[in-house]
N, CA, C and O of each residue as an XYZ file, in Angstrom:
860
protein
N     -80.832    -21.453     19.622
C     -80.128    -21.116     20.854
C     -79.670    -19.660     20.793
O     -79.037    -19.246     19.822
N     -79.987    -18.890     21.825
C     -79.615    -17.483     21.885
C     -78.676    -17.231     23.067
O     -78.891    -17.752     24.161
N     -77.626    -16.421     22.835
C     -76.668    -16.070     23.872
C     -76.702    -14.566     24.118
O     -76.756    -13.768     23.182
N     -76.669    -14.198     25.389
C     -76.538    -12.794     25.775
C     -75.438    -12.695     26.828
O     -75.504    -13.358     27.863
N     -74.434    -11.872     26.565
C     -73.298    -11.752     27.482
C     -73.653    -10.859     28.665
O     -74.048     -9.706     28.490
N     -73.509    -11.402     29.867
C     -73.675    -10.614     31.090
C     -72.384     -9.901     31.457
O     -72.378     -8.724     31.819
N     -71.276    -10.657     31.352
C     -69.966    -10.096     31.691
C     -68.891    -10.961     31.044
O     -69.039    -12.179     30.943
N     -67.814    -10.327     30.608
C     -66.735    -11.058     29.957
C     -65.390    -10.497     30.397
O     -65.147     -9.295     30.290
N     -64.506    -11.380     30.897
C     -63.143    -11.012     31.271
C     -62.186    -11.981     30.601
O     -62.610    -12.859     29.849
N     -60.887    -11.826     30.873
C     -59.891    -12.712     30.269
C     -60.069    -14.159     30.711
O     -59.706    -15.078     29.976
N     -60.631    -14.376     31.913
C     -60.722    -15.731     32.451
C     -62.138    -16.210     32.715
O     -62.331    -17.367     33.087
N     -63.141    -15.345     32.532
C     -64.510    -15.774     32.836
C     -65.506    -15.160     31.866
O     -65.389    -13.995     31.488
N     -66.487    -15.961     31.468
C     -67.559    -15.526     30.585
C     -68.893    -15.886     31.220
O     -69.131    -17.045     31.561
N     -69.766    -14.889     31.379
C     -71.086    -15.085     31.977
C     -72.142    -14.813     30.912
O     -72.147    -13.752     30.287
N     -73.043    -15.786     30.710
C     -74.008    -15.700     29.623
C     -75.416    -16.026     30.084
O     -75.611    -16.801     31.021
N     -76.399    -15.427     29.418
C     -77.782    -15.879     29.495
C     -78.029    -16.697     28.222
O     -77.795    -16.210     27.116
N     -78.498    -17.925     28.377
C     -78.738    -18.813     27.232
C     -80.229    -19.132     27.181
O     -80.815    -19.585     28.164
N     -80.834    -18.887     26.011
C     -82.267    -19.126     25.838
C     -82.531    -20.148     24.733
O     -81.662    -20.440     23.911
N     -83.750    -20.681     24.736
C     -84.201    -21.631     23.715
C     -83.304    -22.856     23.661
O     -82.886    -23.282     22.585
N     -83.011    -23.417     24.821
C     -82.156    -24.597     24.907
C     -82.653    -25.471     26.054
O     -83.157    -24.958     27.053
N     -82.513    -26.779     25.918
C     -82.960    -27.700     26.958
C     -81.887    -27.853     28.032
O     -80.719    -27.526     27.823
N     -82.312    -28.354     29.176
C     -81.355    -28.606     30.254
C     -80.360    -29.687     29.862
O     -79.199    -29.649     30.270
N     -80.817    -30.651     29.070
C     -79.926    -31.724     28.614
C     -78.778    -31.161     27.779
O     -77.628    -31.572     27.935
N     -79.101    -30.210     26.886
C     -78.050    -29.619     26.057
C     -77.131    -28.729     26.887
O     -75.931    -28.664     26.620
N     -77.677    -28.044     27.886
C     -76.834    -27.248     28.773
C     -75.816    -28.136     29.489
O     -74.661    -27.752     29.674
N     -76.257    -29.316     29.884
C     -75.347    -30.240     30.561
C     -74.272    -30.747     29.610
O     -73.128    -30.952     30.015
N     -74.635    -30.949     28.346
C     -73.650    -31.363     27.345
C     -72.602    -30.270     27.156
O     -71.409    -30.556     27.058
N     -73.056    -29.010     27.105
C     -72.116    -27.892     26.970
C     -71.174    -27.854     28.168
O     -69.966    -27.687     28.006
N     -71.725    -28.007     29.363
C     -70.909    -28.001     30.583
C     -69.838    -29.077     30.539
O     -68.669    -28.814     30.821
N     -70.238    -30.283     30.186
C     -69.292    -31.406     30.163
C     -68.250    -31.240     29.057
O     -67.080    -31.575     29.244
N     -68.680    -30.722     27.909
C     -67.748    -30.561     26.797
C     -66.691    -29.515     27.097
O     -65.518    -29.709     26.779
N     -67.098    -28.396     27.710
C     -66.137    -27.355     28.091
C     -65.076    -27.915     29.032
O     -63.889    -27.631     28.875
N     -65.503    -28.707     30.003
C     -64.578    -29.210     31.025
C     -63.744    -30.394     30.571
O     -62.610    -30.560     31.021
N     -64.294    -31.228     29.674
C     -63.656    -32.524     29.421
C     -63.341    -32.845     27.970
O     -62.684    -33.852     27.706
N     -63.787    -32.024     27.009
C     -63.641    -32.412     25.610
C     -62.758    -31.483     24.777
O     -62.398    -31.828     23.651
N     -62.405    -30.318     25.304
C     -61.585    -29.368     24.546
C     -60.105    -29.668     24.806
O     -59.680    -29.643     25.962
N     -59.309    -29.949     23.772
C     -57.918    -30.373     23.978
C     -56.977    -29.236     24.384
O     -57.120    -28.097     23.939
N     -56.030    -29.572     25.227
C     -54.937    -28.676     25.592
C     -53.658    -29.506     25.679
O     -53.685    -30.718     25.469
N     -52.549    -28.855     25.985
C     -51.279    -29.558     26.172
C     -50.955    -29.678     27.662
O     -51.237    -28.766     28.439
N     -50.362    -30.809     28.054
C     -49.863    -31.002     29.419
C     -48.735    -32.015     29.379
O     -48.667    -32.846     28.473
N     -47.853    -31.945     30.363
C     -46.715    -32.878     30.435
C     -47.213    -34.284     30.731
O     -47.963    -34.500     31.684
N     -46.794    -35.231     29.914
C     -47.183    -36.634     30.070
C     -46.002    -37.526     30.448
O     -46.174    -38.518     31.156
N     -44.802    -37.173     29.978
C     -43.617    -37.995     30.245
C     -42.511    -37.135     30.852
O     -42.253    -36.024     30.388
N     -41.862    -37.657     31.891
C     -40.748    -36.956     32.532
C     -39.580    -37.933     32.679
O     -39.740    -39.030     33.215
N     -38.408    -37.523     32.199
C     -37.209    -38.366     32.251
C     -36.186    -37.689     33.165
O     -35.676    -36.613     32.853
N     -35.895    -38.329     34.288
C     -34.977    -37.749     35.274
C     -33.547    -38.201     35.016
O     -33.275    -39.388     34.834
N     -32.639    -37.226     35.004
C     -31.212    -37.530     34.973
C     -30.652    -37.470     36.386
O     -29.768    -38.242     36.755
N     -31.197    -36.518     37.183
C     -30.760    -36.385     38.582
C     -31.864    -35.715     39.384
O     -32.495    -34.769     38.913
N     -32.094    -36.204     40.592
C     -33.062    -35.583     41.497
C     -32.674    -35.904     42.931
O     -32.951    -36.995     43.429
N     -32.034    -34.951     43.587
C     -31.638    -35.129     44.986
C     -32.478    -34.248     45.905
O     -32.082    -33.965     47.035
N     -33.650    -33.811     45.411
C     -34.554    -33.015     46.238
C     -35.283    -33.920     47.224
O     -35.083    -35.135     47.225
N     -36.130    -33.323     48.066
C     -36.865    -34.098     49.066
C     -38.063    -34.844     48.459
O     -38.667    -35.684     49.126
N     -38.406    -34.545     47.207
C     -39.553    -35.195     46.574
C     -39.120    -36.370     45.716
O     -38.113    -36.308     45.011
N     -39.901    -37.444     45.788
C     -39.673    -38.575     44.888
C     -39.892    -38.133     43.445
O     -40.599    -37.159     43.184
N     -39.283    -38.854     42.518
C     -39.436    -38.531     41.101
C     -40.915    -38.458     40.702
O     -41.323    -37.549     39.979
N     -41.718    -39.429     41.180
C     -43.128    -39.504     40.778
C     -43.916    -38.275     41.244
O     -44.773    -37.777     40.514
N     -43.633    -37.787     42.448
C     -44.368    -36.634     42.987
C     -43.986    -35.365     42.233
O     -44.852    -34.556     41.900
N     -42.702    -35.186     41.965
C     -42.258    -34.014     41.226
C     -42.804    -34.040     39.800
O     -43.208    -33.005     39.268
N     -42.817    -35.209     39.188
C     -43.366    -35.340     37.838
C     -44.855    -34.995     37.823
O     -45.342    -34.363     36.886
N     -45.568    -35.412     38.859
C     -46.998    -35.107     38.963
C     -47.225    -33.596     39.056
O     -48.140    -33.065     38.426
N     -46.404    -32.916     39.832
C     -46.541    -31.458     39.972
C     -46.260    -30.750     38.646
O     -46.955    -29.803     38.281
N     -45.256    -31.209     37.943
C     -44.929    -30.605     36.640
C     -46.076    -30.843     35.658
O     -46.395    -29.972     34.848
N     -46.688    -32.010     35.731
C     -47.795    -32.339     34.836
C     -48.999    -31.440     35.009
O     -49.772    -31.251     34.070
N     -49.173    -30.877     36.211
C     -50.330    -30.024     36.486
C     -50.086    -28.553     36.157
O     -50.982    -27.730     36.340
N     -48.900    -28.210     35.679
C     -48.616    -26.823     35.285
C     -49.339    -26.521     33.968
O     -49.061    -27.177     32.964
N     -50.261    -25.545     33.943
C     -50.973    -25.213     32.705
C     -50.015    -24.648     31.654
O     -49.224    -23.748     31.934
N     -50.105    -25.192     30.445
C     -49.245    -24.768     29.349
C     -50.077    -24.145     28.235
O     -51.152    -24.639     27.894
N     -49.569    -23.066     27.680
C     -50.218    -22.444     26.526
C     -49.323    -22.635     25.318
O     -48.131    -22.333     25.376
N     -49.885    -23.136     24.214
C     -49.093    -23.401     23.014
C     -49.763    -22.760     21.807
O     -50.953    -22.445     21.836
N     -48.997    -22.575     20.764
C     -49.518    -22.029     19.521
C     -50.487    -23.029     18.875
O     -50.269    -24.239     18.938
N     -51.551    -22.519     18.258
C     -52.559    -23.393     17.653
C     -51.967    -24.318     16.598
O     -52.456    -25.430     16.399
N     -50.904    -23.856     15.916
C     -50.320    -24.658     14.855
C     -49.734    -25.975     15.332
O     -49.620    -26.921     14.552
N     -49.361    -26.047     16.604
C     -48.755    -27.275     17.128
C     -49.772    -28.409     17.174
O     -49.411    -29.576     17.017
N     -51.055    -28.069     17.390
C     -52.086    -29.095     17.480
C     -52.238    -29.881     16.184
O     -52.577    -31.064     16.222
N     -51.996    -29.250     15.041
C     -52.227    -29.907     13.750
C     -50.961    -30.556     13.193
O     -50.972    -31.048     12.065
N     -49.895    -30.566     13.946
C     -48.675    -31.235     13.506
C     -48.892    -32.743     13.458
O     -49.771    -33.272     14.139
N     -48.092    -33.427     12.655
C     -48.199    -34.875     12.533
C     -47.931    -35.570     13.862
O     -48.615    -36.529     14.218
N     -46.939    -35.084     14.588
C     -46.610    -35.623     15.909
C     -46.563    -34.468     16.901
O     -45.474    -34.025     17.266
N     -47.728    -33.962     17.354
C     -47.754    -32.769     18.202
C     -47.174    -33.029     19.589
O     -47.658    -33.883     20.333
N     -46.141    -32.285     19.915
C     -45.553    -32.410     21.250
C     -44.693    -31.183     21.541
O     -44.262    -30.476     20.630
N     -44.457    -30.950     22.815
C     -43.619    -29.847     23.274
C     -42.621    -30.414     24.278
O     -43.004    -31.160     25.179
N     -41.357    -30.069     24.129
C     -40.330    -30.568     25.042
C     -39.948    -29.486     26.050
O     -39.886    -28.299     25.730
N     -39.696    -29.939     27.278
C     -39.307    -29.046     28.367
C     -38.065    -29.608     29.041
O     -37.849    -30.820     29.048
N     -37.260    -28.732     29.602
C     -36.119    -29.155     30.395
C     -36.093    -28.364     31.702
O     -36.602    -27.246     31.783
N     -35.495    -28.965     32.710
C     -35.333    -28.300     34.009
C     -33.976    -28.680     34.574
O     -33.689    -29.857     34.793
N     -33.145    -27.673     34.806
C     -31.835    -27.885     35.409
C     -31.627    -26.809     36.471
O     -31.444    -25.638     36.137
N     -31.655    -27.194     37.745
C     -31.539    -26.228     38.842
C     -30.686    -26.804     39.967
O     -30.605    -28.019     40.150
N     -30.051    -25.898     40.717
C     -29.255    -26.274     41.883
C     -29.668    -25.400     43.061
O     -30.021    -24.234     42.889
N     -29.619    -25.983     44.271
C     -30.009    -25.252     45.460
C     -28.885    -24.411     46.038
O     -27.734    -24.525     45.617
N     -29.222    -23.563     47.006
C     -30.564    -23.394     47.592
C     -31.470    -22.551     46.694
O     -31.058    -21.528     46.146
N     -32.716    -23.013     46.560
C     -33.606    -22.331     45.623
C     -35.033    -22.857     45.778
O     -35.240    -24.030     46.085
N     -36.027    -21.963     45.559
C     -37.403    -22.409     45.405
C     -37.655    -22.573     43.913
O     -37.645    -21.598     43.161
N     -37.876    -23.789     43.501
C     -38.073    -24.089     42.080
C     -39.530    -23.833     41.718
O     -40.439    -24.345     42.372
N     -39.749    -23.038     40.670
C     -41.100    -22.732     40.205
C     -41.226    -23.080     38.719
O     -40.255    -23.473     38.072
N     -42.438    -22.926     38.201
C     -42.664    -23.226     36.785
C     -41.884    -22.282     35.874
O     -41.697    -22.585     34.695
N     -41.424    -21.143     36.397
C     -40.606    -20.225     35.602
C     -39.255    -20.833     35.254
O     -38.609    -20.401     34.299
N     -38.820    -21.831     36.020
C     -37.535    -22.479     35.769
C     -37.621    -23.521     34.657
O     -36.595    -24.019     34.195
N     -38.832    -23.852     34.227
C     -38.991    -24.793     33.126
C     -38.624    -24.110     31.817
O     -39.123    -23.025     31.517
N     -37.765    -24.734     31.049
C     -37.374    -24.194     29.745
C     -38.167    -24.941     28.671
O     -37.984    -26.142     28.471
N     -39.054    -24.208     27.982
C     -39.926    -24.813     26.987
C     -39.421    -24.501     25.585
O     -39.011    -23.377     25.294
N     -39.458    -25.509     24.726
C     -39.003    -25.347     23.354
C     -40.203    -25.106     22.442
O     -41.251    -25.731     22.607
N     -40.047    -24.210     21.496
C     -41.107    -23.972     20.529
C     -41.634    -22.557     20.611
O     -41.707    -21.975     21.693
N     -42.002    -22.004     19.465
C     -42.537    -20.659     19.387
C     -43.956    -20.611     19.955
O     -44.783    -21.471     19.654
N     -44.226    -19.602     20.778
C     -45.567    -19.434     21.335
C     -45.896    -20.400     22.449
O     -47.070    -20.590     22.767
N     -44.894    -21.015     23.052
C     -45.106    -21.983     24.133
C     -44.688    -21.346     25.457
O     -43.599    -20.782     25.563
N     -45.553    -21.439     26.462
C     -45.226    -20.835     27.750
C     -45.959    -21.526     28.891
O     -47.035    -22.093     28.701
N     -45.365    -21.472     30.074
C     -46.044    -21.886     31.299
C     -46.861    -20.687     31.768
O     -46.313    -19.606     31.986
N     -48.161    -20.875     31.923
C     -49.053    -19.742     32.140
C     -48.813    -19.003     33.454
O     -48.901    -17.777     33.507
N     -48.512    -19.747     34.504
C     -48.357    -19.131     35.823
C     -46.938    -19.394     36.335
O     -46.695    -20.400     37.001
N     -46.000    -18.489     36.024
C     -44.579    -18.724     36.316
C     -44.238    -18.829     37.798
O     -43.160    -19.315     38.142
N     -45.124    -18.389     38.678
C     -44.836    -18.455     40.112
C     -45.342    -19.747     40.760
O     -45.302    -19.882     41.983
N     -45.813    -20.686     39.956
C     -46.303    -21.954     40.509
C     -45.161    -22.702     41.188
O     -44.192    -23.048     40.513
N     -45.231    -22.970     42.499
C     -44.126    -23.651     43.189
C     -44.090    -25.138     42.846
O     -45.127    -25.795     42.768
N     -42.898    -25.648     42.644
C     -42.716    -27.078     42.377
C     -42.052    -27.785     43.559
O     -42.538    -28.817     44.021
N     -40.936    -27.225     44.050
C     -40.231    -27.821     45.184
C     -39.161    -26.845     45.682
O     -38.669    -26.016     44.917
N     -38.807    -26.946     46.959
C     -37.679    -26.186     47.500
C     -36.481    -27.122     47.614
O     -36.591    -28.234     48.131
N     -35.349    -26.659     47.129
C     -34.142    -27.484     47.237
C     -33.077    -26.732     48.050
O     -32.961    -25.510     47.968
N     -32.321    -27.480     48.819
C     -31.292    -26.914     49.691
C     -29.929    -26.944     48.996
O     -29.794    -27.414     47.866
N     -28.945    -26.438     49.693
C     -27.585    -26.434     49.166
C     -27.142    -27.860     48.860
O     -27.392    -28.786     49.631
N     -26.482    -28.010     47.723
C     -25.969    -29.297     47.234
C     -27.058    -30.219     46.676
O     -26.765    -31.342     46.265
N     -28.299    -29.757     46.659
C     -29.352    -30.532     46.003
C     -29.501    -30.049     44.559
O     -29.285    -28.877     44.249
N     -29.876    -30.990     43.684
C     -29.903    -30.664     42.255
C     -31.000    -31.451     41.552
O     -31.310    -32.584     41.922
N     -31.580    -30.827     40.530
C     -32.584    -31.490     39.687
C     -32.222    -31.268     38.229
O     -31.965    -30.140     37.807
N     -32.205    -32.331     37.478
C     -32.011    -32.233     36.038
C     -32.945    -33.235     35.369
O     -32.905    -34.429     35.667
N     -33.793    -32.735     34.455
C     -34.774    -33.620     33.817
C     -35.181    -33.082     32.457
O     -34.926    -31.929     32.107
N     -35.819    -33.960     31.711
C     -36.426    -33.597     30.427
C     -37.862    -34.096     30.440
O     -38.133    -35.186     30.943
N     -38.784    -33.315     29.894
C     -40.193    -33.692     29.896
C     -40.808    -33.464     28.516
O     -40.316    -32.662     27.722
N     -41.888    -34.183     28.253
C     -42.589    -34.074     26.972
C     -44.066    -33.818     27.251
O     -44.709    -34.565     27.989
N     -44.598    -32.746     26.648
C     -46.027    -32.426     26.765
C     -46.730    -32.804     25.468
O     -46.204    -32.563     24.381
N     -47.912    -33.392     25.578
C     -48.696    -33.810     24.422
C     -50.143    -33.340     24.599
O     -50.546    -33.020     25.717
N     -50.926    -33.294     23.527
C     -52.329    -32.881     23.658
C     -53.192    -33.966     24.270
O     -52.919    -35.155     24.109
N     -54.227    -33.553     24.969
C     -55.173    -34.480     25.576
C     -56.401    -33.715     26.015
O     -56.483    -32.502     25.818
N     -57.355    -34.407     26.606
C     -58.586    -33.766     27.072
C     -58.835    -34.104     28.539
O     -58.261    -35.047     29.084
N     -59.697    -33.316     29.158
C     -59.981    -33.465     30.576
C     -60.584    -34.803     30.941
O     -60.464    -35.230     32.089
N     -61.244    -35.496     29.983
C     -61.822    -36.797     30.300
C     -60.739    -37.852     30.502
O     -60.980    -38.885     31.126
N     -59.525    -37.585     29.963
C     -58.397    -38.484     30.186
C     -57.736    -38.212     31.531
O     -57.419    -39.138     32.277
N     -57.530    -36.931     31.832
C     -56.926    -36.511     33.103
C     -57.201    -35.030     33.278
O     -57.224    -34.281     32.303
N     -57.409    -34.605     34.515
C     -57.758    -33.199     34.783
C     -56.649    -32.240     34.358
O     -56.919    -31.058     34.143
N     -55.416    -32.711     34.231
C     -54.325    -31.811     33.828
C     -54.532    -31.263     32.421
O     -53.946    -30.242     32.064
N     -55.375    -31.944     31.605
C     -55.671    -31.475     30.256
C     -56.944    -30.626     30.206
O     -57.329    -30.164     29.132
N     -57.595    -30.416     31.337
C     -58.829    -29.627     31.338
C     -58.519    -28.169     30.998
O     -57.587    -27.577     31.542
N     -59.324    -27.596     30.080
C     -59.102    -26.211     29.670
C     -59.850    -25.218     30.550
O     -59.562    -24.021     30.517
N     -60.804    -25.702     31.333
C     -61.578    -24.803     32.162
C     -62.731    -25.523     32.835
O     -62.805    -26.752     32.854
N     -63.616    -24.726     33.380
C     -64.741    -25.249     34.160
C     -65.994    -24.484     33.768
O     -65.935    -23.278     33.526
N     -67.136    -25.179     33.703
C     -68.396    -24.519     33.359
C     -69.503    -25.002     34.287
O     -69.509    -26.157     34.712
N     -70.425    -24.123     34.591
C     -71.613    -24.507     35.355
C     -72.780    -23.648     34.909
O     -72.586    -22.594     34.304
N     -73.987    -24.094     35.206
C     -75.178    -23.353     34.796
C     -76.263    -23.497     35.846
O     -76.214    -24.394     36.687
N     -77.246    -22.600     35.791
C     -78.416    -22.709     36.655
C     -79.594    -22.011     35.975
O     -79.410    -21.188     35.078
N     -80.803    -22.352     36.415
C     -82.007    -21.785     35.814
C     -82.068    -20.273     36.036
O     -81.651    -19.769     37.079
N     -82.584    -19.574     35.056
C     -82.759    -18.126     35.156
C     -83.943    -17.843     36.080
O     -85.029    -18.380     35.860
N     -83.760    -17.014     37.107
C     -84.858    -16.753     38.060
C     -86.035    -16.034     37.404
O     -85.842    -15.145     36.575
N     -87.235    -16.419     37.774
C     -88.438    -15.864     37.141
C     -88.651    -14.388     37.458
O     -89.290    -13.676     36.683
N     -88.119    -13.917     38.599
C     -88.336    -12.528     39.003
C     -87.268    -11.567     38.472
O     -87.333    -10.365     38.725
N     -86.293    -12.094     37.740
C     -85.230    -11.236     37.214
C     -85.771    -10.289     36.152
O     -86.639    -10.661     35.362
N     -85.253     -9.062     36.136
C     -85.708     -8.028     35.203
C     -84.789     -7.896     33.986
O     -85.119     -7.218     33.012
N     -83.638     -8.552     34.060
C     -82.721     -8.497     32.926
C     -81.536     -7.578     33.114
O     -80.662     -7.521     32.249
N     -81.480     -6.854     34.228
C     -80.376     -5.924     34.472
C     -79.477     -6.376     35.630
O     -78.526     -5.682     35.989
N     -79.784     -7.547     36.214
C     -79.042     -8.027     37.385
C     -77.678     -8.595     36.977
O     -77.519     -9.127     35.879
N     -76.688     -8.472     37.889
C     -75.400     -9.119     37.658
C     -75.450    -10.550     38.183
O     -76.469    -10.988     38.717
N     -74.341    -11.277     38.028
C     -74.322    -12.696     38.382
C     -74.582    -12.913     39.871
O     -75.327    -13.820     40.241
N     -73.983    -12.099     40.719
C     -74.165    -12.253     42.166
C     -75.635    -12.082     42.555
O     -76.159    -12.838     43.373
N     -76.286    -11.097     41.970
C     -77.705    -10.861     42.261
C     -78.563    -12.008     41.749
O     -79.510    -12.418     42.419
N     -78.247    -12.523     40.582
C     -79.008    -13.641     40.017
C     -78.876    -14.889     40.885
O     -79.839    -15.635     41.059
N     -77.679    -15.111     41.428
C     -77.467    -16.261     42.319
C     -78.357    -16.140     43.558
O     -78.989    -17.112     43.973
N     -78.401    -14.945     44.142
C     -79.219    -14.741     45.332
C     -80.697    -14.954     45.021
O     -81.427    -15.517     45.837
N     -81.137    -14.512     43.859
C     -82.530    -14.680     43.472
C     -82.880    -16.151     43.277
O     -83.986    -16.581     43.604
N     -81.945    -16.909     42.750
C     -82.159    -18.356     42.577
C     -82.270    -19.037     43.933
O     -83.123    -19.902     44.132
N     -81.399    -18.642     44.874
C     -81.436    -19.227     46.219
C     -82.773    -18.978     46.910
O     -83.229    -19.792     47.713
N     -83.390    -17.855     46.593
C     -84.642    -17.486     47.252
C     -85.877    -18.053     46.544
O     -86.989    -17.974     47.067
N     -85.677    -18.618     45.364
C     -86.817    -19.081     44.578
C     -87.039    -20.580     44.762
O     -86.086    -21.335     44.956
N     -88.292    -21.006     44.699
C     -88.620    -22.421     44.845
C     -88.224    -23.194     43.587
O     -88.307    -22.685     42.470
N     -87.789    -24.442     43.802
C     -87.336    -25.278     42.688
C     -88.428    -25.432     41.636
O     -88.152    -25.381     40.437
N     -89.648    -25.618     42.079
C     -90.750    -25.814     41.137
C     -90.932    -24.639     40.201
O     -91.218    -24.815     39.017
N     -90.765    -23.437     40.737
C     -90.905    -22.230     39.915
C     -89.786    -22.138     38.886
O     -90.017    -21.762     37.737
N     -88.563    -22.488     39.311
C     -87.433    -22.468     38.381
C     -87.623    -23.473     37.248
O     -87.309    -23.185     36.093
N     -88.137    -24.651     37.587
C     -88.335    -25.695     36.588
C     -89.377    -25.303     35.544
O     -89.403    -25.865     34.449
N     -90.238    -24.339     35.883
C     -91.238    -23.886     34.924
C     -90.629    -23.021     33.819
O     -91.313    -22.649     32.865
N     -89.331    -22.704     33.956
C     -88.626    -21.953     32.923
C     -87.466    -22.801     32.396
O     -86.301    -22.445     32.573
N     -87.786    -23.912     31.755
C     -86.740    -24.869     31.381
C     -85.866    -24.427     30.225
O     -84.851    -25.067     29.953
N     -86.226    -23.348     29.530
C     -85.490    -22.973     28.326
C     -84.631    -21.721     28.482
O     -84.199    -21.143     27.484
N     -84.378    -21.292     29.723
C     -83.566    -20.104     29.946
C     -82.627    -20.352     31.122
O     -83.061    -20.734     32.208
N     -81.331    -20.127     30.889
C     -80.323    -20.485     31.889
C     -79.238    -19.408     31.974
O     -79.083    -18.576     31.080
N     -78.499    -19.457     33.079
C     -77.258    -18.704     33.238
C     -76.115    -19.691     33.063
O     -76.083    -20.722     33.734
N     -75.175    -19.392     32.172
C     -74.008    -20.238     31.940
C     -72.751    -19.438     32.285
O     -72.566    -18.314     31.818
N     -71.891    -20.040     33.115
C     -70.624    -19.408     33.501
C     -69.479    -20.316     33.081
O     -69.452    -21.497     33.428
N     -68.533    -19.758     32.330
C     -67.357    -20.510     31.877
C     -66.110    -19.863     32.461
O     -65.857    -18.676     32.251
N     -65.337    -20.652     33.193
C     -64.076    -20.181     33.780
C     -62.921    -20.881     33.077
O     -62.858    -22.110     33.053
N     -62.014    -20.105     32.508
C     -60.861    -20.666     31.804
C     -59.647    -20.714     32.719
O     -59.435    -19.814     33.531
N     -58.847    -21.777     32.581
C     -57.594    -21.864     33.347
C     -56.494    -21.051     32.681
O     -55.415    -20.892     33.252
N     -56.752    -20.532     31.479
C     -55.781    -19.651     30.831
C     -55.269    -20.136     29.484
O     -54.754    -19.339     28.700
N     -55.402    -21.445     29.197
C     -54.904    -21.944     27.918
C     -55.680    -21.360     26.748
O     -55.115    -21.118     25.681
N     -56.981    -21.133     26.947
C     -57.851    -20.556     25.923
C     -58.693    -19.453     26.548
O     -59.026    -19.516     27.732
N     -59.037    -18.442     25.758
C     -59.980    -17.442     26.242
C     -61.355    -18.088     26.386
O     -61.683    -18.994     25.619
N     -62.168    -17.648     27.350
C     -63.477    -18.281     27.568
C     -64.350    -18.346     26.320
O     -65.040    -19.342     26.102
N     -64.328    -17.286     25.488
C     -65.135    -17.296     24.270
C     -64.649    -18.373     23.303
O     -65.455    -19.053     22.668
N     -63.327    -18.524     23.194
C     -62.774    -19.561     22.330
C     -63.075    -20.945     22.884
O     -63.313    -21.886     22.127
N     -63.064    -21.065     24.205
C     -63.394    -22.328     24.862
C     -64.825    -22.737     24.537
O     -65.082    -23.898     24.219
N     -65.754    -21.791     24.614
C     -67.151    -22.073     24.273
C     -67.282    -22.413     22.791
O     -68.005    -23.340     22.427
N     -66.587    -21.667     21.940
C     -66.659    -21.911     20.502
C     -66.194    -23.325     20.153
O     -66.843    -24.022     19.373
N     -65.066    -23.745     20.734
C     -64.565    -25.092     20.458
C     -65.500    -26.158     21.013
O     -65.685    -27.207     20.396
N     -66.092    -25.890     22.178
C     -67.027    -26.854     22.768
C     -68.244    -27.042     21.867
O     -68.678    -28.171     21.638
N     -68.795    -25.943     21.357
C     -69.965    -26.032     20.472
C     -69.615    -26.728     19.161
O     -70.430    -27.465     18.607
N     -68.398    -26.490     18.665
C     -67.954    -27.169     17.440
C     -67.869    -28.679     17.665
O     -68.282    -29.463     16.811
N     -67.331    -29.079     18.819
C     -67.225    -30.499     19.146
C     -68.603    -31.136     19.279
O     -68.824    -32.257     18.821
N     -69.535    -30.408     19.915
C     -70.895    -30.934     20.074
C     -71.547    -31.126     18.713
O     -72.189    -32.145     18.462
N     -71.379    -30.140     17.834
C     -71.954    -30.235     16.492
C     -71.381    -31.413     15.716
O     -72.108    -32.106     15.005
N     -70.075    -31.638     15.853
C     -69.442    -32.766     15.164
C     -69.952    -34.098     15.696
O     -70.184    -35.032     14.929
N     -70.126    -34.182     17.019
C     -70.630    -35.424     17.600
C     -72.083    -35.693     17.195
O     -72.448    -36.835     16.914
N     -72.913    -34.643     17.163
C     -74.308    -34.815     16.797
C     -74.466    -35.189     15.341
O     -75.402    -35.904     14.983
N     -73.555    -34.709     14.485
C     -73.641    -35.006     13.056
C     -73.398    -36.490     12.771
O     -73.770    -36.994     11.711
N     -72.772    -37.184     13.726
C     -72.503    -38.609     13.536
C     -73.728    -39.479     13.828
O     -73.761    -40.663     13.492
N     -74.739    -38.864     14.464
C     -75.961    -39.622     14.757
C     -76.785    -39.794     13.503
O     -76.910    -38.871     12.698
N     -77.349    -40.984     13.336
C     -78.191    -41.266     12.172
C     -79.618    -41.469     12.635
O     -79.889    -42.261     13.538
N     -80.523    -40.747     12.007
C     -81.930    -40.884     12.354
C     -82.527    -42.035     11.554
O     -82.435    -42.067     10.327
N     -83.144    -42.983     12.268
C     -83.748    -44.142     11.594
C     -85.221    -43.895     11.353
O     -85.908    -44.751     10.797
């Protein structure tokens, strides 16, 4: 398998992948989206909530806030991160109001809105985040990946937008004649850099394949 980087940013990685089957490309896509572990809030304990949202809806919103944690937390015997929220209105409550315990732990997007509370309204709660994967719930997804066949007329200097247009203009049969060359795009939600996301996905695939026994 050969990789060539087309473009790389903090949140997106664009690659040309050669000498690989479509089946393996699909495994990479699924592993990136559903098999790489991250942290997300799983339990929320309310002491007070007089906002307009039911406890369950507010807990759901908190659960979808992307969290970044130090790698060392994953290997702890009981890996978890505790959060607290204590706010009074009038106020727009955002993920920046979440107080997270632990070194290297942060809510990635502090402007994420949770709820607006009016005067005399109050929220006080405690939450626990644990590791999980996207196949359990999308809140644990580390990112998104997709791929498509490399167009036969490409010269090797085109950017992603140009390659997409060339694919749209090409017949499916012609694309299928190049089954071993693809464009792979990985978009990270921020918990991991795209290169690290790909690295962990490939490590997971290798571990899963090693468990197969040839008869």
